[in-house]
Structure formats: structure tokens, C-alpha cells
C-alpha positions as CSV (number, residue, x, y, z in Angstrom):
1,M,68.7,145.2,-103.3
2,Q,69.0,148.4,-101.6
3,S,65.4,148.0,-100.2
4,N,66.3,144.3,-98.8
5,L,69.2,145.9,-96.9
6,A,67.6,148.7,-95.4
7,A,65.0,146.5,-94.5
8,D,67.4,144.3,-92.6
9,S,69.9,147.2,-91.4
10,I,66.5,148.4,-89.3
11,M,65.5,144.9,-87.9
12,V,69.1,144.5,-86.8
13,F,68.9,148.0,-85.2
14,R,65.6,147.5,-83.5
15,L,66.5,144.0,-82.2
16,F,69.9,145.4,-81.1
17,S,68.1,148.1,-79.0
18,I,65.7,145.5,-77.4
19,G,68.9,143.6,-76.5
20,V,70.7,146.5,-74.7
21,I,68.0,146.9,-72.4
22,A,67.1,143.4,-71.7
23,V,70.8,142.2,-71.4
24,S,71.8,145.1,-69.2
25,S,69.5,144.6,-66.4
26,L,70.7,141.1,-66.0
27,I,74.2,142.1,-64.8
28,L,75.8,140.5,-62.3
29,S,78.9,140.6,-60.3
30,E,82.2,139.5,-61.9
31,G,85.7,139.2,-60.9
32,K,89.1,137.6,-62.3
33,V,90.7,134.8,-61.2
34,Q,94.1,133.8,-62.0
35,K,95.8,130.5,-60.8
36,G,99.5,129.3,-61.8
37,S,102.7,128.3,-61.0
38,F,106.4,130.0,-61.0
39,D,110.0,129.3,-60.1
40,V,112.0,131.4,-57.9
41,I,115.7,130.7,-57.4
42,S,118.4,132.5,-55.4
43,S,120.1,135.2,-57.3
44,E,122.0,138.1,-56.1
45,D,120.0,139.9,-59.4
46,H,116.6,140.6,-58.9
47,T,114.0,138.3,-60.5
48,V,110.5,139.7,-61.4
49,Q,108.0,137.6,-62.1
50,F,104.7,138.5,-63.7
51,V,102.1,137.0,-62.3
52,S,98.7,139.0,-63.9
53,K,97.3,142.1,-65.0
54,F,93.7,143.9,-64.6
55,G,92.3,146.9,-66.1
56,Y,90.5,148.8,-62.7
57,A,87.7,151.5,-63.6
58,I,87.9,154.7,-62.0
59,G,87.4,154.0,-58.3
60,D,88.6,152.0,-55.9
61,G,89.5,148.4,-57.2
62,R,90.2,145.2,-54.9
63,Y,92.8,141.9,-55.0
64,R,94.1,139.3,-53.0
65,M,96.9,136.9,-53.2
66,R,97.9,133.8,-51.7
67,T,100.6,131.1,-52.5
68,R,101.4,127.5,-51.6
69,L,104.7,125.6,-52.3
70,K,104.6,122.5,-53.8
71,Q,104.9,119.2,-52.3
72,G,108.3,118.7,-51.8
73,A,109.7,121.8,-51.9
74,E,111.9,123.5,-48.9
75,L,110.8,126.5,-46.9
76,P,113.1,129.0,-47.2
77,K,114.9,130.8,-44.1
78,S,112.9,134.0,-44.8
79,P,109.6,132.8,-45.6
80,Y,108.3,135.5,-47.9
81,L,108.7,137.2,-51.4
82,D,108.6,140.6,-52.6
83,F,104.7,141.5,-54.0
84,H,104.9,144.5,-56.5
85,I,102.3,146.2,-58.1
86,F,103.2,148.5,-61.1
87,L,101.2,150.8,-62.9
88,D,100.9,150.4,-66.7
89,E,102.8,153.7,-67.6
90,R,105.7,151.9,-65.4
91,W,106.0,148.3,-66.7
92,S,107.7,148.7,-69.6
93,Q,110.5,149.9,-67.8
94,V,110.6,147.1,-65.1
95,E,112.5,144.8,-67.6
96,D,115.1,147.3,-67.7
97,L,115.4,147.9,-63.8
98,S,119.0,146.5,-62.7
99,S,118.7,146.7,-58.7
100,C,115.7,145.8,-56.2
101,K,116.1,149.2,-55.0
102,S,114.8,150.4,-58.4
103,V,112.3,147.5,-58.8
104,R,110.6,148.7,-55.5
105,S,110.8,153.0,-56.8
106,A,109.0,151.9,-59.8
107,A,106.3,149.7,-58.5
108,Q,103.2,151.7,-56.9
109,R,103.1,149.1,-54.3
110,N,105.3,146.7,-52.6
111,Q,103.9,144.2,-49.9
112,P,105.7,140.8,-48.3
113,L,103.9,137.9,-50.0
114,Y,104.4,134.8,-47.0
115,L,105.0,131.4,-47.5
116,T,103.8,128.7,-45.4
117,E,104.7,124.5,-45.2
118,P,104.7,122.9,-48.6
119,G,101.1,121.9,-49.4
120,E,99.5,124.4,-47.5
121,W,97.8,127.8,-48.7
122,S,98.9,130.8,-46.9
123,Y,96.9,133.8,-45.8
124,W,95.7,135.9,-48.4
125,T,97.8,139.3,-48.9
126,F,95.5,141.9,-50.0
127,G,95.0,145.5,-50.6
128,T,93.0,148.3,-52.6
129,L,93.9,150.5,-55.6
130,S,92.4,153.9,-56.4
131,Q,92.6,156.1,-59.3
132,K,90.5,159.2,-59.9
133,V,91.6,160.4,-63.8
134,R,91.1,157.4,-65.6
135,P,91.1,153.7,-65.9
136,H,94.7,152.0,-66.4
137,I,95.9,148.3,-66.2
138,W,98.1,147.3,-63.0
139,Y,100.4,144.7,-63.7
140,F,101.1,142.0,-60.6
141,A,104.6,140.7,-60.0
142,V,106.5,139.0,-57.3
143,S,110.4,139.0,-56.9
144,N,113.1,137.4,-54.5
145,C,114.8,140.6,-53.8
146,N,117.3,140.3,-50.8
147,Q,115.6,136.8,-49.9
148,K,117.9,134.0,-48.7
149,L,116.1,130.9,-50.9
150,A,117.6,127.7,-51.7
151,Q,120.0,127.2,-54.1
152,V,117.3,125.0,-56.1
153,P,114.4,126.2,-58.0
154,V,111.4,126.9,-55.2
155,S,108.5,125.9,-56.8
156,I,105.2,127.9,-56.0
157,E,101.6,127.8,-56.7
158,Y,99.3,131.2,-56.6
159,E,96.2,131.9,-56.7
160,I,95.1,135.9,-57.1
161,E,91.7,137.6,-57.3
162,M,91.0,140.8,-58.3
163,T,87.7,142.7,-58.7
164,Q,85.9,146.5,-59.5
165,G,85.6,148.5,-56.4
166,D,82.1,147.8,-56.6
167,G,82.6,144.0,-57.3
168,S,80.0,144.1,-60.5
169,E,82.6,144.4,-63.4
170,F,85.1,142.4,-65.6
171,S,89.1,144.2,-66.3
172,V,88.2,147.2,-67.9
173,E,88.8,146.0,-71.3
174,M,86.3,143.1,-70.7
175,R,83.8,145.8,-69.4
176,N,80.7,145.4,-71.2
177,M,81.7,142.5,-73.7
178,L,79.4,139.8,-72.2
179,A,76.1,142.6,-73.3
180,W,77.9,143.3,-76.5
181,N,78.5,139.3,-77.4
182,S,74.7,138.7,-76.4
183,F,73.7,141.6,-78.6
184,G,75.6,140.3,-81.5
185,L,74.5,136.7,-80.9
186,M,70.8,138.3,-81.0
187,C,71.3,140.1,-84.3
188,L,72.9,137.0,-85.9
189,T,70.4,135.2,-85.1
190,A,67.5,137.3,-86.4
191,F,69.5,137.9,-89.5
192,I,69.7,133.8,-90.1
193,I,66.3,133.2,-89.3
194,R,65.7,136.4,-91.9
195,Y,68.0,134.5,-94.3
196,C,66.4,131.2,-94.0
197,F,62.5,132.7,-95.4
198,R,64.4,134.5,-98.2
199,C,66.5,131.2,-99.3
200,H,63.2,129.3,-99.0
201,A,61.1,131.9,-101.3
202,F,64.2,131.6,-103.5
203,A,64.0,127.9,-103.9
204,C,60.1,128.2,-104.6
205,S,60.9,130.3,-107.4
206,S,63.5,129.1,-109.2
207,G,63.5,125.4,-108.0
208,R,66.6,124.7,-106.0
209,L,69.4,126.6,-103.6
210,H,72.5,127.1,-105.7
211,Q,75.8,125.7,-104.1
212,V,76.9,129.4,-103.2
213,L,74.3,129.9,-100.9
214,W,74.8,126.9,-98.8
215,I,78.5,128.0,-98.7
216,L,77.4,131.4,-96.9
217,A,74.9,129.5,-94.9
218,A,78.5,127.2,-93.7
219,A,79.9,130.3,-92.7
220,M,77.1,132.2,-91.1
221,G,76.9,128.8,-88.9
222,F,80.1,128.9,-88.1
223,Q,80.3,132.2,-86.5
224,F,76.5,131.8,-84.9
225,T,78.1,128.8,-83.1
226,A,81.2,130.7,-82.1
227,Q,79.4,133.7,-81.0
228,A,77.1,131.1,-78.8
229,L,80.2,129.5,-77.3
230,H,82.1,132.5,-76.6
231,T,78.9,134.4,-75.0
232,I,78.4,130.9,-73.1
233,H,81.9,131.8,-71.6
234,L,81.5,135.2,-70.6
235,W,78.3,134.1,-68.9
236,A,80.0,131.3,-66.8
237,Y,83.4,134.0,-66.5
238,R,81.0,136.6,-64.9
239,S,80.0,134.4,-61.8
240,D,83.4,132.6,-61.1
241,G,86.1,134.8,-62.8
242,I,87.4,131.9,-64.9
243,G,84.7,131.1,-67.3
244,I,84.9,127.7,-69.4
245,H,88.2,127.9,-70.9
246,S,87.6,125.0,-73.9
247,L,84.2,126.7,-74.8
248,D,86.4,129.9,-75.4
249,V,89.3,127.9,-77.6
250,C,86.0,126.3,-79.6
251,S,84.9,130.1,-80.3
252,E,87.8,131.5,-81.5
253,V,88.8,128.1,-83.7
254,L,85.6,128.5,-85.5
255,F,85.0,131.8,-85.7
256,M,88.1,131.9,-87.7
257,L,86.7,128.8,-89.8
258,S,83.8,131.4,-90.8
259,Q,86.1,133.9,-91.9
260,V,88.4,131.5,-93.9
261,V,85.0,129.8,-95.4
262,Q,84.1,133.7,-96.4
263,T,87.8,134.6,-98.1
264,T,87.3,131.5,-99.9
265,L,84.0,132.2,-101.3
266,L,85.5,135.9,-102.2
267,I,88.0,134.4,-104.2
268,A,86.2,131.6,-105.8
269,I,83.9,134.4,-107.2
270,G,86.6,136.5,-108.5
271,M,88.1,133.6,-110.1
272,G,85.1,133.4,-112.1
273,Y,82.9,130.7,-110.0
274,T,79.0,131.0,-110.7
275,L,80.3,133.5,-113.5
276,L,82.4,131.8,-116.2
277,P,82.1,128.4,-117.7
278,S,85.0,125.9,-117.5
279,R,86.7,127.2,-114.0
280,G,87.0,123.6,-112.6
281,C,90.4,123.4,-112.3
282,H,90.9,126.6,-111.0
283,L,88.3,126.0,-108.1
284,L,90.6,122.9,-107.2
285,I,93.5,125.2,-106.6
286,V,91.6,127.4,-104.7
287,K,90.1,124.3,-102.1
288,W,93.5,123.5,-101.6
289,I,94.7,127.1,-100.9
290,A,91.4,127.6,-98.7
291,V,92.7,124.3,-97.0
292,L,96.6,125.2,-96.3
293,S,94.8,128.7,-95.2
294,L,92.5,126.8,-92.9
295,V,95.3,125.2,-91.2
296,I,97.5,128.1,-90.8
297,H,94.4,129.9,-89.2
298,V,93.5,127.5,-87.2
299,G,97.0,126.6,-85.7
300,L,97.7,130.0,-84.7
301,V,94.5,130.7,-83.1
302,S,94.9,127.4,-80.9
303,F,98.2,128.0,-80.3
304,N,97.9,131.6,-79.1
305,K,94.9,130.4,-77.1
306,V,96.7,127.7,-75.2
307,Q,99.5,130.2,-73.8
308,D,99.4,131.5,-70.7
309,E,98.9,135.1,-70.1
310,S,101.1,137.5,-71.2
311,A,102.2,141.3,-69.8
312,C,102.0,142.4,-73.0
313,K,99.0,140.9,-74.5
314,Y,96.1,143.2,-74.4
315,H,93.6,141.2,-77.4
316,E,93.5,138.7,-79.4
317,N,96.1,137.4,-81.9
318,E,98.8,139.9,-79.9
319,G,102.4,139.9,-81.0
320,A,103.9,137.6,-83.7
321,I,100.6,135.7,-84.4
322,G,98.8,138.8,-85.1
323,W,101.4,140.1,-87.8
324,V,101.4,136.2,-89.3
325,L,97.7,136.8,-89.5
326,L,97.8,140.4,-91.2
327,S,100.3,138.9,-93.4
328,V,98.1,135.7,-94.7
329,R,95.4,138.2,-95.0
330,I,97.5,140.6,-97.3
331,M,98.5,138.0,-99.8
332,L,94.5,136.6,-100.1
333,L,93.7,140.2,-100.9
334,C,96.7,140.2,-104.0
335,W,95.3,136.7,-105.0
336,F,91.9,138.0,-104.7
337,E,92.3,141.3,-106.6
338,F,94.3,139.4,-109.6
339,A,91.9,137.0,-110.1
340,A,89.1,139.2,-110.2
341,Q,91.2,141.3,-112.5
342,A,91.9,138.6,-114.6
343,S,88.0,137.6,-114.9
344,Q,87.3,141.3,-115.5
345,Q,89.2,140.7,-118.8
346,R,87.6,137.5,-120.0
347,G,83.9,138.4,-119.2
348,G,81.6,141.0,-121.0
349,L,80.6,144.5,-120.4
350,R,78.4,143.5,-117.8
351,L,80.9,141.3,-116.0
352,H,83.3,143.7,-115.6
353,D,81.1,146.7,-114.2
354,F,79.6,144.1,-111.6
355,L,83.2,142.7,-110.8
356,Q,84.6,146.2,-110.6
357,R,82.0,146.9,-107.5
358,F,82.7,143.3,-106.1
359,R,86.4,143.9,-106.0
360,L,85.8,147.1,-104.1
361,A,83.5,145.6,-101.6
362,G,85.6,142.5,-101.4
363,G,89.1,144.4,-100.5
364,I,87.3,146.4,-98.0
365,Y,86.6,142.4,-96.0
366,F,89.9,141.8,-96.9
367,L,91.4,144.8,-95.4
368,A,89.1,144.8,-92.6
369,Y,91.5,142.7,-90.0
370,P,94.9,144.2,-91.1
371,L,93.6,147.7,-90.5
372,L,91.9,146.9,-87.0
373,F,95.4,145.3,-86.2
374,L,97.3,148.2,-86.9
375,A,94.9,151.0,-85.5
376,V,94.9,149.3,-82.0
377,Q,98.5,149.4,-81.7
378,I,98.4,153.0,-81.2
379,C,95.3,152.7,-78.7
380,A,95.4,152.6,-74.9
381,P,96.0,148.9,-73.7
382,Y,92.5,149.0,-71.8
383,V,90.4,149.8,-75.4
384,Q,92.4,147.3,-77.8
385,H,90.5,144.0,-76.7
386,P,86.8,145.5,-77.5
387,I,88.1,147.3,-80.6
388,M,89.4,144.5,-82.3
389,Q,86.8,142.4,-81.0
390,I,83.5,144.3,-82.1
391,G,85.2,145.6,-85.0
392,L,85.8,141.6,-86.2
393,L,82.4,140.9,-85.0
394,T,80.4,143.7,-87.3
395,M,82.9,142.8,-90.1
396,Q,82.0,139.2,-90.3
397,T,78.4,139.7,-89.9
398,A,78.1,143.0,-92.4
399,S,79.9,141.0,-95.1
400,H,77.0,138.0,-94.1
401,V,74.4,140.6,-94.5
402,W,76.3,142.3,-98.1
403,L,76.6,138.7,-100.0
404,A,73.0,137.4,-98.9
405,D,71.7,140.3,-100.2
406,L,73.9,139.7,-103.4
407,F,73.0,136.5,-103.7
408,L,69.1,136.9,-102.9
409,S,68.3,139.8,-104.9
410,R,67.4,139.6,-108.8
411,G,70.3,142.3,-109.3
412,T,73.3,142.2,-111.4
413,Y,75.2,139.2,-109.9
414,F,72.0,137.0,-110.6
415,K,71.7,137.9,-113.8
416,C,75.6,137.2,-114.7
417,S,75.8,134.2,-112.7
418,A,74.8,130.7,-112.8
419,L,71.7,131.5,-110.0
420,S,69.8,132.6,-112.7
421,C,69.7,128.7,-114.5
422,S,66.9,127.2,-114.0
423,L,66.7,123.4,-113.4
424,L,65.2,122.7,-116.9
425,P,67.8,121.2,-119.0
426,G,69.2,123.4,-122.0
427,I,67.6,126.4,-120.2
428,C,69.9,129.1,-118.5
429,G,69.4,132.9,-117.8
430,G,71.3,135.5,-119.7
431,G,74.5,135.9,-117.5
432,M,76.7,133.1,-117.6
433,F,77.5,132.3,-121.2
434,D,76.2,135.7,-122.6
435,K,79.1,137.9,-121.5
436,L,79.3,140.3,-123.9
437,S,75.7,141.7,-123.3
């Protein structure tokens, strides 16, 4: 078992190293393009409207923004707004500022953002931002400070483009994510190919493939498809700064589906699936809970993806949605632990020892998301996204490697489970019904 796991690890490491060299040589220019609209009304109080944010690396970064009044809107007598740029260290104070003067003082830069006739794009408002100490996330916003706007809301479309100094990088929190995702896809592809060969050899020796191997294959397939779609999205993003949003949404949903299948499989085994006889009614409960978990996970992820960019969102599943997912994972962990403990009490000594190790490994998997989610809360905003995404990718792939080796090796699980049963009627390996040995 350990030799197979070591061989998988060495193979993945070698492919990863080759991928680093290959993909790194293909990096071209990227940038971020944000499009949207906002409404500005005349008010004695300042109204700061968040537009976008971008993480700049050390050096000189560039930005430019233009606006267009929607058809039917009235051009204000003073046809410009205030364009503010805030450093990440000051953005948290903006909502508490009570005057236009304080807003301008808090901003790192203030520029006029001119408006033109309805239906026509204005000239670009542009500039350069320099930083020498460390990367920062910069926030772009507009306000109606001291402008004589119409009493009715002024509806404005905008387009803002942001690039690094050399024009060759994503926002700093997305830096190298295309390379990492490409590496992950290559490694996952190699592992799935190896898994298929091992399954073929297993089927030749045992006469069939048990259902658990097909379930694990489904989880791998969902992750592989998700990884491929997300990589395509990033390749498109680096060329136009927008990417393919539909592929990004599908990627997140499929990746979450892979995790749901994985958690369901772990809980089912913990409840005695393949290990204890007469567990049909319990597995029916598992299926319904799995469906409910799937609906919750996919619904939350989909809702999160269709939301506009938020000033306080630094990684996927930020905010309330992330806390809900964390709560669901903790509940699933508790269910897994109680189920495995109950199975330990019903099984014999050999099954007890196996489930003890299985509970430990499964518990680590269930705790991976909560621990990652809590850990990134104390990290700098520009490193939260890569830590979260790479961590989840590593967690899911590592669990595939572990379960594949558990199912396909002729170790303790094989001897204790239904996988040791042959296709010949009346003949079964020693584990499934001989739990006292």
C-alpha cells in the first residue's frame, strides 16, 4: 500500500516539475476589465460608490476608466463626478466618513470623472499607481461630492481596465493561478490514467469492479471537468481580462459536486457500507442527505457566483456563504464520526482497528475546508484567494489518492469489505461477514 502511494507521489511530482517549466514559458499579457453600472442621486451627503478593486504588485501599475450616461438620462449641469482611489489600509474607514472633505483626504488619489451626452462614451480617465514596499489591493470608487446633479437618479455605465506595470500579470491575488491550475490539471490527468490502469488490473484479478470504485471515479470525473473548465476560463481571462463567466460558474458547481460525492462516500463507509451486512435502510438515508447537501452546496456556490464584485470579497465563498458552508461541513463531520463509531461497536477487532484509522483520515478531510476558511481570515487580502483555492485543490486531490490506494490495494479494507467477494455465488472473502477475526 505504501509503495503504491509513494509511486503515485513521485509520478505526480515529476509531472508537476515538467509542467512548471512548460506552462511558465507560455505566460503572456493579462489584465482585468470590469464593466457595470451604478446610479448616482443628488444629495447633501456624500455617496461613495464602489466600482472595482485590483491588487498591484511592487512597481508601477496602470488603470483607466470611462463612463456613459444611459439613453434618456439628463446630463448634469456640472458634468463630472469625483473619482477616488483608496489603499487597502484605508478602505475599511470609508463607510464611516461623514463628509466629502474626509473622503478626499482618505483617498490616495482624487480625479474628475467626466460625463458626456447620453449614449456616448467619455474620454478615458487614467493614471499610474506606484508602490515599493509590498503588494496592495487598491479600491476604485466614485462619489457625487458637491456636484449639482439632477434630483432623479443618474444612471451611469462604466468600464474600467487595470493592469500591472509590465502588463503581464493578473491582479496580484490571481498571480500564477493559471500556472497552478494548469499544473493541477496535468497531475490530475496523470493520476486518473493511472487509476484506470489499476482498475483494469483489479477487474482482471477480481472479475469485476465494485460500486465504490465507480463512485470514486465519478468524484474524480467531476473534479477533472471542473479543473479543465476553470483552466480554460483563466486562459481566456488573461487575453481579454474578462474570461468566460459561464465556464467559471460551471467549474465551481462541478468542483463542489465532487466534494459532495466524496463526503457521501466517506459517510456511507463510516456507516458500514461494504463493511457490515444489512445496511440498505441506512444507505437510503445517506442518499437523501447527500441530495440535500448537494442542493445546499450548489445553491450557495451558484448564488455567490452570480453576485457582482464586492469590495470585501477576496476569495470564493467569502462572507455569510462561506460560514454556512463551514457549518454544513462541521455537521457532516459529526455525522461521519458518530456513524463510524457505531460501526466500530458492531464490528470485530480487525474492523475496529481499520475504522479507527479511517475515522482519522476522514476527519482530516472534513476539517480541511473549515480550517482553510478560518486560516485565511487572518491573512493579507491579496494572499487569501491563492491559499484557499490551492488548499482546496490539494485537499480534494489528496483524498482521491488516498481512497484509490485504499480501495485498490489488497490491504485491511480489502480483507474487511465486500471488495474481497468474487463473482462466484456463495464465495466471499473473510472480511465482510467474519468480523470477529
